[in-house]
C-alpha positions in Angstrom: -14.4 -53.7 -85.8 -11.2 -51.7 -84.9 -9.7 -51.5 -81.5 -6.6 -50.0 -80.0 -4.8 -53.4 -80.1 -6.0 -54.6 -83.6 -9.1 -55.4 -85.5 -11.6 -58.1 -86.4 -13.3 -58.6 -89.8 -16.1 -61.2 -89.5 -18.3 -62.9 -92.1 -21.4 -64.0 -90.1 -25.1 -64.2 -90.7 -25.5 -60.4 -90.3 -22.7 -59.3 -92.6 -22.9 -62.2 -95.0 -26.6 -63.3 -95.0 -26.0 -66.5 -97.0 -24.6 -67.9 -93.7 -27.9 -67.6 -91.9 -28.7 -71.1 -90.4 -25.5 -72.5 -91.9 -23.7 -73.1 -88.6 -20.5 -71.4 -89.8 -18.8 -68.1 -89.8 -15.2 -66.8 -90.0 -13.1 -63.9 -88.9 -9.7 -62.5 -89.7 -8.3 -61.1 -86.6 -5.2 -58.8 -86.6 -3.3 -58.0 -83.4 -0.8 -55.2 -83.4 2.5 -55.6 -81.6 1.5 -55.8 -77.9 -2.1 -56.8 -78.9 -4.1 -59.3 -76.9 -7.4 -61.1 -77.7 -9.1 -60.7 -74.3 -9.5 -63.9 -72.3 -12.9 -65.3 -73.2 -15.0 -68.4 -74.0 -17.8 -69.2 -76.5 -20.9 -71.0 -75.1 -22.2 -72.0 -78.6 -19.2 -72.5 -80.9 -15.9 -74.2 -81.2 -13.2 -72.4 -83.1 -10.4 -73.4 -85.5 -7.6 -70.8 -85.7 -5.0 -70.7 -88.6 -2.0 -68.4 -88.1 -1.6 -66.5 -91.4 1.3 -64.3 -90.3 3.3 -63.5 -87.2 3.5 -65.5 -84.0 0.9 -66.1 -81.4 1.2 -66.9 -77.7 -1.8 -69.1 -76.8 -3.3 -70.0 -73.4 -6.1 -72.5 -72.9 -7.7 -73.4 -69.6 -9.7 -76.6 -69.5 -12.8 -77.3 -67.4 -10.8 -79.4 -64.9 -8.1 -76.8 -64.4 -5.8 -78.0 -67.1 -3.7 -75.2 -68.5 -1.8 -75.2 -71.8 0.4 -72.3 -73.1 2.3 -72.4 -76.3 3.5 -70.5 -79.3 1.7 -70.9 -82.6 3.6 -70.0 -85.8 2.6 -69.3 -89.4 0.7 -72.3 -90.8 -0.2 -73.7 -87.4 -3.8 -74.7 -86.5 -5.2 -74.3 -83.0 -8.5 -75.8 -82.1 -10.5 -74.5 -79.1 -13.5 -76.6 -78.0 -16.8 -75.0 -77.2 -16.9 -73.6 -73.7 -13.2 -73.6 -73.1 -11.6 -70.4 -71.6 -8.8 -69.1 -73.8 -6.8 -66.1 -75.1 -4.0 -65.3 -77.5 -1.5 -62.5 -77.8 0.9 -61.3 -80.4 4.2 -62.9 -79.4 6.3 -60.9 -81.9 8.0 -57.6 -81.0 8.0 -56.3 -84.6 5.3 -58.0 -86.8 1.5 -57.9 -86.6 -0.3 -61.2 -86.0 -3.0 -62.3 -88.4 -5.2 -65.2 -87.6 -8.1 -66.8 -89.6 -10.8 -68.0 -87.2 -13.5 -70.5 -88.3 -16.5 -71.0 -86.0 -19.2 -73.7 -86.2 -21.8 -71.0 -85.6 -23.2 -68.3 -87.9 -23.7 -65.9 -84.9 -22.0 -62.6 -84.6 -18.9 -62.9 -82.4 -20.3 -60.5 -79.8 -23.3 -62.8 -79.4 -21.2 -65.8 -78.6 -18.3 -64.3 -76.6 -18.1 -64.1 -72.9 -15.0 -62.2 -71.9 -13.2 -61.9 -68.6 -13.9 -58.1 -68.2 -17.7 -58.3 -68.3 -17.6 -61.4 -66.2 -15.6 -59.8 -63.4 -17.7 -56.6 -63.7 -20.8 -58.5 -62.7 -19.3 -60.2 -59.7 -19.9 -58.7 -56.3 -16.8 -57.7 -54.4 -17.5 -60.2 -51.6 -17.6 -63.1 -54.2 -14.3 -62.0 -55.7 -12.8 -61.7 -52.3 -13.9 -65.2 -51.3 -12.9 -66.7 -54.7 -9.3 -65.3 -54.4 -9.0 -65.6 -50.7 -8.4 -61.9 -50.3 -10.0 -59.2 -48.1 -12.8 -57.2 -49.7 -10.7 -54.0 -49.4 -8.3 -55.6 -51.9 -11.0 -55.3 -54.6 -12.5 -51.9 -53.7 -10.4 -50.0 -56.3 -11.1 -52.3 -59.2 -12.9 -50.3 -61.9 -16.5 -51.4 -62.3 -18.7 -51.2 -65.4 -15.7 -51.3 -67.7 -16.8 -51.6 -71.3 -15.7 -54.9 -72.8 -13.2 -54.7 -75.6 -12.3 -57.9 -77.4 -8.9 -56.7 -78.4 -6.7 -54.8 -76.0 -3.1 -53.4 -76.1 -0.6 -54.2 -73.4 -0.1 -51.0 -71.4 3.7 -51.2 -71.6 3.5 -51.2 -75.5 1.9 -47.8 -75.8 4.8 -45.8 -74.5 7.7 -48.0 -75.5 10.3 -46.7 -78.0 9.6 -48.8 -81.3 13.4 -49.2 -81.7 13.5 -51.1 -78.4 11.0 -53.6 -79.7 13.5 -55.0 -82.3 14.7 -58.5 -81.7 18.3 -58.7 -80.4 20.7 -60.6 -82.7 
């Protein structure tokens, strides 16, 4: 699956039938410079992430409000327990990020991925307003029925001059 911010190649029970009922699948996820794996959680699987190349900015939000953000480099492993809200982004200004993800489920990623965009799309404006302590009018211009895309590209990346993305010495 290819998206504006990168791509996902997955071996699951559909694309690799030998995995049916084996409780395992894997994906190689590539994020372009400025790419973000949309904030999401998995109700059925934990995931183990291995950084193959590049540098990842990771954020994990626990069930009791704990929050952890960190940088994962080549060779680092990041474990995300089942049901934990998380995302990661390419933290490098020049190099693509490549991550091998192993799941303890043979399901297709889309069948076990609840992203922030579809979640917010389904919430009534009065619930959003109450949740964030804001007036309903604050949320009236939020786009509704937005198609969920698991990999997005930061808006400021699209129009930046690539020479400005180089690291300063």
